[in-house]
N, C-alpha and C positions, 0 to 999 in steps of 0.2 A: 566652672558652671558644667562646662559640659560636659566632662568628665561627669558629674552627679546625674546630671539628666540621663546621660548613659548608665547611668550603675541602675537607677531607679527603671529605666525602661528594659535592662536586661530583666530585673527582681520581680519585674510585673510581667512579664513573657513566662518564666520559670514558675513563679505562682500559678499561671494560667494552666500551662502544661500540667502541674501535680495534679489540678483540678482537672483537668480533662483528663486524666490518667484512673482517677478514683478514688487519690487517695483520702479525700473530704469525706465520701461516702458514694455510691449510686447516682448519677443524674436522676431527674424528675422520669427522663423519659426513657428510663435503664428498663422499667416492669409496667404491668398493666396497673394502671391506679385503681378501678374497677374489673376485679377480677372475675367477680358475681354477677355481672352486665346482664350478662344473655340469661341468665340463671331469672334475674329477677325480670324478665320482660311480660307480659299477660297478652296471654293470648296473641303471639307472634304471629299462627297461623290464620289470624284474619288478617292479615298487609295484603294487599292483593294489586300487582302491576297492570295497569291500563293504558292500551293505547291513545293519543292523541288522537282528536277527530281533527276534519280537515276545517273546523267553526272554530276549533279552538289554534286551531293554530295559525292561525288568519294575523292575530294580533305577535306571534311570535319574530325577533328577528331572525334573519334566515344566517347561520356562519360560515363565514367561505366565498360568499357574494359578491361581487362588485357591488358596488355602492350606490346609488344611483344617482345620475348626474341632475345638475340642476342649473334648468335653461335660465345664464347670466346676459343680458344686453350689455353689448357693450358697442361703444363709439369711437371712431380713429381721434385720433391725439393731433392737436392744433399747435 
């Protein structure tokens, strides 16, 4: 029983290795799926980057800042 399990796992690994090497064709991430994507953009020069103002940044989370401590009322154990 264990021999069959080992044989099946060996062949599954062999099949995965062969698939990764490209025997069944290129992987989906091998090439661009939309090579003409940039050519089909409509007026890409109209895009503008604007800085965030202080009023807009007020509700944004500050990354890397320490978390605010919440005051917790505690009493001594008896």
